[in-house]
N, C-alpha and C positions, 0 to 999 in steps of 0.2 A: 278537593281534599276535604273528608271528615273532619267534623270540629270534635277532639276528644271529649270536651265537657259534654256534649249532646247525651251522654250515655250514663253520665253519673246518678242519674235518679231513676233509671228503669228499673230497677228492683223495686223499689218503693211504692206500695200501694195508693192508687189514687182515691180521694175522697168521691162520693157519688156526684156533688157538685163539681169538680175540678174534671171528672171524667165525663161530664156533660158537655162542658165548657170545651173541652178539647175536641171531644167528636163533633161538636159544632163547626170550631174552627176548621176542622178539617174537610167538613160538609161544603163549607163555603168556598174554600180553596179548590178542591175539587170540580165544585159547580161552577167555577167562575163569578163568584156571588160580586156583590158590590164592596167598595170599599167600605162605605157607611157599616155594611153589616158586618165585616171582618173587624172594623174599630171596634164596634159597641162587643164584641166578643172578646178581644184582645184587653180591653178595658173591664170587663168583667173579671178575666183570668188576673190581671193586676191588680183589681181590689182584693180578691180571693187571697192572692200570694201576700198582699199586705196584712189582711187581716190575720193570716196564719202566721204572719212574722217572719216569712221566708226572707234571705237577703234579698236585694234587688239582681243581682247576678244570677242568682239560681233562678229566678223569677224569668229573666229573661232568656237564660240557656233553657229552661223547661219548654218555653212558648215557641223559642225556636226549633226545637225538636218536633213540635207538633206540626210547625211548617214542613218542616222536613219529611216528616210521615206524610204528608198530603201532596208533596213535590212529584213522585214517580207518577202519579195519577193526571197531573197537569201538564199539558202539552201547550206550546205555542206561547202566544201571549192570553191573557185573561184580565177580566175587568179589573181585578183586584191588582194589578201589577204586570209589567212588561217581562218580567222574569224572575225566577227564585229570588235572586240578589236584591231586585225591587221589593220583593214582597218581605224579605228579610228586614231589610232597612225601614220600611213602614211599619211592620211590627214590632220592632225594636223600639224605635222612636215612640211609637203609641203607649208599648208598656212601661217604659222609663217615663214618659211623662205623668202618664196616670197613677205610676206607683209614688212617684213623688208629690203627686197632687196634695194640697194641703186645704183641707176642709174648711 
């Protein structure tokens, strides 16, 4: 069942940096990249969201939407997770942890 929150920000334009990060996350997911590659990109995404003062819930919703866009192209298990649910769990955990990271 689709998450209704995933489409909340679809009409808002992306910043060039956000667009690059999202495209990179999608590439890693589609190519079956490593968890460390994916984690670094998710952390960049969380840093940008925090810098832009986006609420953490919005950042999580947005990064989940990126993962969902990449999911039709991924088949079977991949290096970054055994299933879409596994990938989403990792992505949400990394994004949340990084967003709330205190410098």
